[in-house]
Residue frames as qw, qx, qy, qz and C-alpha x, y, z in Angstrom:
[[0.021, 0.881, 0.471, 0.038, 0.03, -0.06, -0.02],
 [0.467, 0.015, 0.022, 0.884, 1.50, 3.30, -1.13],
 [0.061, -0.746, -0.426, -0.509, -1.47, 5.56, -1.06],
 [0.285, -0.107, -0.444, 0.843, -1.59, 8.55, 1.27],
 [0.127, -0.800, -0.565, -0.156, -4.34, 10.64, 2.90],
 [0.222, 0.207, -0.157, 0.940, -4.10, 14.39, 3.48],
 [0.171, -0.730, -0.621, 0.228, -6.38, 15.81, 6.18],
 [0.305, 0.215, 0.155, 0.915, -6.78, 19.29, 4.79],
 [0.006, 0.677, 0.476, -0.562, -8.39, 22.41, 6.17],
 [0.348, 0.557, 0.498, 0.566, -9.97, 24.59, 3.45],
 [0.086, 0.033, -0.159, 0.983, -10.39, 27.64, 5.60],
 [0.286, 0.361, 0.583, -0.670, -13.76, 29.39, 6.22],
 [0.581, 0.546, 0.594, -0.111, -14.88, 29.34, 2.62],
 [0.279, 0.892, -0.170, -0.311, -13.29, 32.11, 0.63],
 [0.934, 0.280, 0.030, 0.221, -11.13, 30.35, -1.96],
 [0.331, 0.773, -0.297, 0.453, -8.47, 33.05, -1.57],
 [0.484, -0.656, 0.458, -0.353, -8.08, 31.93, 2.10],
 [0.997, 0.023, -0.023, 0.065, -7.02, 28.42, 1.02],
 [0.387, -0.715, 0.465, 0.350, -3.32, 27.94, 1.81],
 [0.400, 0.616, -0.563, -0.380, -1.02, 27.30, -1.17],
 [0.080, -0.223, 0.971, -0.036, -0.34, 23.76, 0.01],
 [0.500, 0.317, 0.697, -0.405, -4.09, 22.94, 0.28],
 [0.582, 0.647, -0.042, -0.491, -4.69, 24.20, -3.22],
 [0.213, 0.538, -0.785, -0.222, -1.77, 22.18, -4.56],
 [0.217, -0.080, 0.957, -0.173, -2.96, 19.01, -2.95],
 [0.561, 0.469, 0.478, -0.486, -6.46, 19.44, -4.13],
 [0.536, 0.662, -0.327, -0.410, -5.23, 19.88, -7.76],
 [0.207, 0.480, -0.849, -0.083, -2.96, 16.78, -7.43],
 [0.485, -0.118, 0.768, -0.400, -5.22, 14.41, -5.56],
 [0.098, -0.074, -0.925, -0.359, -6.75, 11.31, -7.13],
 [0.332, -0.600, -0.697, -0.207, -9.85, 11.69, -4.98],
 [0.039, -0.282, 0.319, -0.904, -11.21, 14.57, -2.81],
 [0.366, -0.532, -0.763, 0.043, -13.61, 13.50, 0.00],
 [0.048, 0.229, -0.164, 0.959, -15.22, 16.74, 1.11],
 [0.016, 0.547, 0.694, -0.467, -17.82, 18.09, 3.47],
 [0.215, 0.799, 0.489, 0.275, -20.26, 20.93, 2.60],
 [0.306, -0.899, -0.121, 0.288, -18.39, 23.61, 4.51],
 [0.615, -0.086, 0.279, 0.732, -15.31, 24.20, 2.25],
 [0.133, 0.608, -0.004, -0.783, -17.39, 26.89, 0.40],
 [0.741, 0.538, 0.356, -0.187, -19.20, 26.74, -2.90],
 [0.433, 0.828, -0.327, -0.141, -16.42, 28.18, -5.10],
 [0.211, -0.528, 0.822, -0.012, -13.86, 25.77, -3.66],
 [0.626, 0.108, 0.757, -0.154, -16.16, 22.78, -4.22],
 [0.654, 0.701, 0.158, -0.237, -17.11, 23.93, -7.73],
 [0.182, 0.803, -0.535, -0.187, -13.42, 24.03, -8.64],
 [0.392, -0.310, 0.866, 0.010, -12.96, 20.28, -8.09],
 [0.450, 0.161, -0.654, -0.587, -13.84, 18.13, -11.17],
 [0.815, -0.205, 0.090, -0.535, -16.81, 15.89, -10.54],
 [0.901, 0.143, -0.409, -0.022, -14.78, 12.73, -11.39],
 [0.477, 0.251, -0.615, 0.576, -12.37, 13.46, -8.48],
 [0.272, -0.339, 0.337, -0.835, -14.96, 14.74, -5.95],
 [0.466, -0.303, -0.831, 0.000, -16.76, 12.59, -3.44],
 [0.373, -0.548, 0.059, -0.746, -19.40, 14.30, -1.28],
 [0.515, -0.193, -0.803, 0.228, -19.36, 12.80, 2.28],
 [0.061, -0.048, 0.361, -0.929, -21.17, 15.73, 3.93],
 [0.361, 0.436, 0.650, -0.506, -24.82, 16.36, 4.75],
 [0.107, 0.220, 0.722, 0.647, -27.20, 16.24, 1.79],
 [0.249, -0.159, -0.069, -0.953, -30.36, 18.14, 1.02],
 [0.685, -0.317, -0.504, -0.419, -32.70, 15.35, 1.96],
 [0.611, -0.663, 0.229, -0.367, -31.13, 15.11, 5.37],
 [0.984, 0.001, -0.063, 0.167, -29.02, 12.13, 4.65],
 [0.015, -0.884, 0.466, -0.048, -25.38, 12.15, 5.51],
 [0.767, 0.276, -0.560, 0.149, -22.36, 9.90, 5.40],
 [0.760, -0.647, -0.061, -0.010, -21.61, 8.42, 8.75],
 [0.130, -0.833, 0.538, 0.012, -18.14, 8.87, 10.37],
 [0.697, -0.213, 0.677, 0.101, -17.43, 5.10, 10.33],
 [0.736, 0.559, 0.361, 0.125, -18.23, 5.07, 6.57],
 [0.248, 0.931, -0.260, 0.064, -15.84, 8.02, 5.95],
 [0.427, -0.648, 0.629, 0.033, -13.16, 6.22, 7.95],
 [0.790, 0.065, 0.601, 0.097, -13.66, 3.07, 5.97],
 [0.627, 0.762, 0.132, 0.094, -13.64, 4.90, 2.65],
 [0.009, 0.898, -0.439, -0.032, -10.31, 6.70, 3.47],
 [0.548, -0.387, 0.735, 0.098, -8.54, 3.34, 4.19],
 [0.764, 0.400, 0.505, 0.040, -10.20, 1.73, 1.14],
 [0.487, 0.873, -0.011, 0.024, -8.87, 4.41, -1.18],
 [0.174, -0.805, 0.567, 0.037, -5.47, 4.43, 0.27],
 [0.696, -0.146, 0.701, 0.051, -5.33, 0.64, -0.24],
 [0.703, 0.609, 0.351, 0.112, -6.07, 1.32, -3.95],
 [0.620, -0.057, 0.151, 0.768, -2.89, 3.33, -4.06],
 [0.102, 0.843, 0.385, 0.361, -4.78, 6.60, -4.20],
 [0.262, 0.031, -0.305, 0.915, -3.65, 10.05, -3.13],
 [0.237, -0.675, -0.685, -0.137, -6.57, 11.24, -1.09],
 [0.007, -0.241, 0.234, -0.942, -7.53, 14.78, 0.20],
 [0.287, -0.602, -0.736, 0.119, -9.98, 14.68, 3.00],
 [0.111, 0.361, 0.088, 0.922, -11.15, 18.27, 2.65],
 [0.290, -0.625, -0.666, 0.285, -12.81, 19.96, 5.64],
 [0.007, -0.897, -0.135, -0.420, -14.07, 23.44, 6.37],
 [0.396, -0.876, 0.227, -0.155, -11.86, 25.56, 8.57],
 [0.052, 0.594, -0.793, 0.128, -9.16, 23.58, 10.28],
 [0.705, -0.043, -0.664, -0.243, -9.43, 19.79, 10.43],
 [0.482, -0.102, -0.739, 0.460, -8.58, 19.68, 14.13],
 [0.146, 0.044, 0.357, -0.922, -11.01, 22.42, 15.36],
 [0.561, 0.261, 0.520, -0.589, -14.30, 20.64, 15.81],
 [0.571, 0.483, -0.396, -0.533, -13.76, 18.89, 12.47],
 [0.949, -0.097, 0.259, -0.154, -13.34, 15.26, 13.70],
 [0.546, 0.689, -0.474, 0.053, -9.90, 15.30, 12.06],
 [0.273, -0.553, 0.723, -0.312, -8.46, 13.78, 15.16],
 [0.810, 0.028, 0.507, -0.293, -10.70, 10.71, 14.94],
 [0.825, 0.557, -0.047, -0.085, -9.81, 10.19, 11.31],
 [0.176, 0.738, -0.627, 0.175, -6.08, 10.60, 12.03],
 [0.435, -0.382, 0.779, -0.242, -6.11, 7.86, 14.61],
 [0.875, 0.275, 0.304, -0.256, -8.25, 5.57, 12.37],
 [0.649, 0.705, -0.286, -0.005, -5.75, 5.97, 9.63],
 [0.012, 0.649, -0.727, 0.224, -2.76, 5.29, 11.93],
 [0.677, -0.178, 0.656, -0.282, -4.41, 2.13, 13.33],
 [0.876, 0.386, 0.278, -0.080, -4.80, 0.82, 9.82],
 [0.658, -0.281, 0.390, 0.579, -1.23, 1.74, 8.76],
 [0.445, 0.749, 0.380, 0.310, -2.21, 4.42, 6.30],
 [0.433, -0.062, -0.022, 0.899, 0.31, 7.15, 5.72],
 [0.017, 0.876, 0.468, 0.112, -1.21, 10.58, 6.35],
 [0.354, 0.058, -0.108, 0.927, -0.41, 14.26, 6.73],
 [0.081, -0.804, -0.507, 0.298, -2.30, 17.05, 8.44],
 [0.309, 0.336, 0.253, 0.853, -2.56, 20.26, 6.50],
 [0.052, -0.519, -0.511, 0.683, -3.85, 23.12, 8.82],
 [0.145, 0.597, 0.494, 0.615, -6.42, 25.56, 7.59],
 [0.045, -0.233, 0.210, -0.948, -7.66, 28.95, 8.73],
 [0.110, -0.380, -0.881, 0.260, -10.27, 28.25, 11.35],
 [0.137, -0.656, -0.451, -0.590, -13.63, 29.97, 11.02],
 [0.547, -0.678, -0.433, 0.232, -13.49, 30.51, 14.84],
 [0.363, -0.545, -0.005, 0.755, -11.05, 33.32, 14.36],
 [0.164, 0.078, 0.514, 0.838, -11.57, 34.23, 10.66],
 [0.110, -0.631, -0.728, -0.243, -15.37, 34.48, 11.09],
 [0.290, -0.819, -0.274, 0.413, -15.29, 37.17, 13.78],
 [0.422, -0.342, 0.279, 0.792, -12.37, 38.84, 11.93],
 [0.163, 0.217, 0.580, 0.768, -14.11, 39.36, 8.60],
 [0.214, -0.769, -0.574, -0.184, -17.19, 40.71, 10.53],
 [0.113, 0.666, -0.208, 0.708, -14.95, 43.38, 12.01],
 [0.733, -0.630, 0.068, -0.248, -14.88, 41.69, 15.41],
 [0.286, 0.590, -0.714, 0.245, -11.42, 41.11, 16.90],
 [0.798, -0.240, -0.552, -0.008, -11.19, 37.80, 18.87],
 [0.609, -0.436, -0.332, 0.574, -8.94, 39.53, 21.36],
 [0.088, 0.834, 0.092, 0.536, -8.64, 43.15, 22.33],
 [0.387, 0.199, -0.526, 0.731, -6.43, 44.86, 24.88],
 [0.276, -0.224, 0.276, -0.893, -9.39, 46.65, 26.40],
 [0.760, -0.087, -0.046, -0.643, -11.89, 43.82, 26.32],
 [0.984, -0.078, 0.084, -0.135, -10.49, 40.28, 26.13],
 [0.097, -0.708, 0.698, 0.033, -7.29, 38.49, 26.99],
 [0.366, -0.069, 0.928, 0.006, -8.68, 35.02, 26.47],
 [0.589, 0.195, -0.416, -0.665, -10.63, 33.24, 23.75],
 [0.501, -0.028, 0.834, -0.229, -12.72, 30.11, 24.44],
 [0.420, 0.177, -0.634, -0.625, -13.76, 27.96, 21.46],
 [0.498, 0.060, 0.727, -0.468, -16.94, 25.95, 22.07],
 [0.106, -0.110, -0.857, -0.492, -18.92, 23.54, 20.02],
 [0.513, 0.034, 0.208, -0.833, -22.59, 24.09, 19.87],
 [0.867, 0.133, -0.256, -0.407, -23.16, 20.56, 18.52],
 [0.295, -0.476, 0.811, -0.169, -21.79, 17.92, 20.93],
 [0.214, 0.033, -0.965, -0.145, -22.09, 14.11, 20.48],
 [0.611, -0.317, -0.128, -0.714, -25.77, 13.48, 20.90],
 [0.813, -0.167, -0.558, 0.009, -24.92, 10.22, 22.79],
 [0.234, 0.228, -0.577, 0.749, -23.43, 12.11, 25.64],
 [0.319, -0.569, -0.737, 0.178, -25.50, 11.90, 28.81],
 [0.163, -0.912, -0.237, 0.293, -24.70, 15.52, 29.60],
 [0.454, 0.852, -0.118, 0.234, -22.92, 18.45, 28.07],
 [0.799, -0.141, -0.151, 0.565, -19.18, 18.66, 28.60],
 [0.215, 0.561, 0.026, 0.799, -19.26, 22.41, 28.30],
 [0.385, -0.480, -0.564, 0.551, -19.02, 24.30, 31.57],
 [0.107, 0.745, 0.319, 0.576, -21.06, 27.42, 30.85],
 [0.493, -0.855, -0.150, 0.057, -20.76, 28.65, 34.43],
 [0.678, -0.361, 0.199, 0.609, -16.98, 28.65, 34.11],
 [0.401, 0.378, 0.404, 0.730, -17.10, 30.34, 30.72],
 [0.110, -0.886, -0.355, -0.277, -19.32, 33.02, 32.11],
 [0.528, -0.815, 0.017, 0.238, -16.69, 34.01, 34.60],
 [0.760, 0.075, 0.190, 0.617, -13.72, 34.31, 32.13],
 [0.056, 0.860, 0.033, -0.506, -14.48, 37.91, 31.01],
 [0.238, -0.310, 0.680, 0.621, -12.94, 36.78, 27.67],
 [0.528, 0.282, -0.374, -0.708, -14.39, 36.11, 24.22],
 [0.576, 0.066, 0.804, -0.134, -16.50, 33.03, 23.64],
 [0.406, 0.348, -0.539, -0.651, -16.82, 31.77, 20.09],
 [0.656, 0.085, 0.685, -0.306, -19.49, 29.08, 19.61],
 [0.185, 0.281, -0.721, -0.606, -19.28, 27.05, 16.37],
 [0.351, -0.189, -0.858, -0.326, -22.25, 25.12, 14.96],
 [0.141, -0.297, -0.764, 0.555, -24.45, 26.59, 17.65],
 [0.227, -0.103, -0.140, -0.958, -27.04, 28.75, 16.00],
 [0.572, -0.304, -0.672, -0.359, -29.75, 26.08, 16.64],
 [0.619, -0.432, -0.584, 0.299, -28.97, 25.80, 20.32],
 [0.161, 0.471, -0.095, 0.862, -28.64, 29.57, 20.82],
 [0.560, -0.629, -0.078, -0.534, -31.56, 29.81, 23.41],
 [0.893, -0.341, -0.270, 0.115, -30.05, 27.08, 25.50],
 [0.715, -0.051, -0.237, 0.656, -26.56, 28.41, 25.99],
 [0.044, 0.499, -0.072, 0.862, -27.36, 32.10, 26.18],
 [0.667, -0.608, -0.172, -0.395, -29.84, 31.15, 28.98],
 [0.873, -0.227, -0.278, 0.331, -27.07, 29.12, 30.65],
 [0.476, 0.259, -0.158, 0.826, -24.69, 32.00, 30.52],
 [0.280, -0.589, -0.010, -0.758, -27.25, 34.43, 31.96],
 [0.823, -0.499, -0.223, -0.156, -28.13, 31.95, 34.71],
 [0.819, -0.098, -0.225, 0.519, -24.38, 31.73, 35.47],
 [0.367, -0.723, -0.177, 0.558, -24.22, 35.42, 36.07],
 [0.396, 0.099, 0.377, 0.831, -23.14, 36.87, 32.66],
 [0.184, 0.453, 0.225, -0.843, -24.77, 40.35, 32.19],
 [0.535, 0.586, 0.602, -0.081, -27.79, 40.44, 29.87],
 [0.259, 0.922, -0.060, -0.281, -26.28, 43.44, 28.16],
 [0.500, -0.405, 0.615, 0.455, -23.09, 41.50, 27.02],
 [0.496, 0.580, -0.279, -0.582, -22.77, 42.12, 23.24],
 [0.679, 0.029, 0.728, 0.092, -23.32, 39.12, 20.96],
 [0.385, 0.536, -0.401, -0.635, -22.87, 38.67, 17.18],
 [0.803, 0.187, 0.564, -0.044, -23.97, 36.04, 14.79],
 [0.117, 0.608, -0.550, -0.561, -21.90, 35.50, 11.67],
 [0.836, 0.299, 0.424, -0.179, -23.58, 33.46, 8.93],
 [0.821, 0.458, 0.184, 0.289, -21.44, 31.88, 6.11],
 [0.295, -0.846, 0.229, 0.381, -18.35, 33.87, 7.07],
 [0.228, -0.486, 0.590, 0.603, -16.26, 34.85, 4.02],
 [0.400, 0.372, 0.789, 0.282, -18.73, 33.45, 1.62],
 [0.080, 0.259, 0.350, 0.897, -20.30, 35.73, -0.97],
 [0.436, -0.601, -0.420, -0.522, -23.71, 35.72, 0.91],
 [0.397, -0.072, -0.616, 0.676, -22.13, 36.42, 4.38],
 [0.338, -0.738, -0.240, -0.533, -24.49, 38.06, 6.92],
 [0.325, 0.028, -0.631, 0.704, -23.94, 39.45, 10.42],
 [0.435, -0.693, -0.375, -0.436, -26.51, 40.13, 13.06],
 [0.308, 0.201, -0.584, 0.724, -25.83, 41.71, 16.40],
 [0.536, -0.658, -0.277, -0.452, -27.61, 42.10, 19.75],
 [0.301, -0.566, 0.582, -0.500, -27.15, 41.36, 23.43],
 [0.056, 0.076, -0.981, 0.170, -27.15, 38.17, 25.46],
 [0.337, 0.338, 0.676, -0.562, -30.76, 38.92, 26.27],
 [0.520, 0.593, 0.043, -0.613, -31.90, 39.91, 22.75],
 [0.034, 0.454, -0.743, -0.490, -29.83, 37.80, 20.38],
 [0.312, 0.240, 0.918, 0.041, -32.33, 34.84, 20.05],
 [0.393, 0.746, 0.433, -0.319, -35.00, 37.32, 18.88],
 [0.107, 0.734, -0.403, -0.536, -32.41, 38.94, 16.59],
 [0.203, -0.184, 0.914, 0.300, -31.58, 35.51, 15.10],
 [0.352, 0.471, 0.805, -0.074, -35.31, 34.77, 14.45],
 [0.292, 0.833, 0.158, -0.443, -36.03, 38.22, 12.93],
 [0.099, 0.691, -0.546, -0.462, -32.99, 38.11, 10.71],
 [0.940, 0.255, -0.002, -0.225, -33.50, 34.46, 9.73],
 [0.020, 0.690, -0.723, 0.007, -29.92, 33.48, 10.55],
 [0.984, 0.014, 0.034, -0.176, -29.28, 29.86, 9.66],
 [0.702, -0.432, 0.481, 0.299, -26.40, 27.41, 9.70],
 [0.740, -0.126, -0.357, 0.556, -23.55, 27.48, 8.97],
 [0.080, -0.843, 0.030, -0.532, -23.10, 30.32, 11.44],
 [0.582, -0.068, -0.561, 0.585, -20.99, 31.10, 14.51],
 [0.356, -0.876, -0.276, -0.173, -21.68, 33.11, 17.62],
 [0.472, 0.270, -0.368, 0.754, -19.36, 35.56, 19.18],
 [0.513, -0.769, -0.371, -0.093, -20.11, 36.48, 22.81],
 [0.599, -0.401, -0.159, 0.674, -18.26, 39.22, 24.70],
 [0.059, -0.833, -0.070, 0.546, -17.31, 42.95, 24.72],
 [0.305, -0.253, 0.597, 0.697, -15.21, 42.50, 21.56],
 [0.277, 0.505, 0.773, 0.267, -18.49, 42.32, 19.62],
 [0.027, 0.907, 0.286, -0.308, -19.14, 45.90, 20.28],
 [0.308, -0.508, 0.387, 0.705, -16.07, 46.91, 18.30],
 [0.381, 0.363, 0.719, 0.455, -17.90, 46.00, 15.10],
 [0.071, 0.900, 0.428, -0.045, -20.12, 49.09, 15.42],
 [0.234, -0.833, 0.167, 0.473, -17.05, 51.33, 15.72],
 [0.342, -0.351, 0.668, 0.560, -15.48, 49.90, 12.52],
 [0.517, 0.367, 0.764, 0.121, -18.13, 48.77, 10.20],
 [0.320, 0.881, 0.218, -0.273, -18.95, 52.13, 8.65],
 [0.001, 0.795, -0.483, -0.369, -15.36, 52.31, 7.28],
 [0.286, -0.218, 0.906, 0.222, -15.30, 48.81, 5.86],
 [0.682, 0.245, -0.266, -0.636, -16.91, 46.98, 3.01],
 [0.681, 0.157, -0.703, -0.130, -17.89, 43.32, 2.72],
 [0.025, 0.175, -0.828, 0.533, -18.53, 42.71, 6.44],
 [0.120, -0.405, -0.906, 0.039, -22.11, 41.59, 6.17],
 [0.251, -0.485, -0.195, -0.815, -25.38, 43.31, 7.05]]
């Protein structure tokens, strides 16, 4: 077996934010197994005969993680050069770690190619700094979509509420009521600024802002849908100070 698998991060969606190495590997790969999140222009650039969709589909179906793992090994055993293309960075809530271990256990050569994570790029393109000398010296990255088989959440919202730093929630727009309520119950001020960034860096990017108390209503009124991330903390207020001078930061 001489095939190899590359676990590649595609960045937040804008094709110009692909790394040079990621683009080269996509161009050279025999097969590209991709999710939906790499962004429409990136996916459209991959010839159909080399692209294999293993993400969610319109009818609600999706390729299971065990099936993806099996397919990666199968292709490598066929002496293929495989790019496993993920949105953002493969190791930031991308299940890249699970795939890496599976490949290692089956003796498949692999390489990890980091990508620009939307957890930082998403707020950035919306004119929201993840850190700020006046507002936040820490950043907490949280998944809003934990393993449904867990008996209870592994996220300590009470601890997060006391950090006084920035909280970025990925894949959490659907559970926004639950965790904003948890943060308020843990003592975070209802007036804390919050921003929702939908499809960050994509051509149809949108941004909606509010407070910890109002953001659920803002989400509903604006019709914000996945993929979207949530930025919680005083840094979100910086957008209002900068947005009038910038273009392309959503509405």
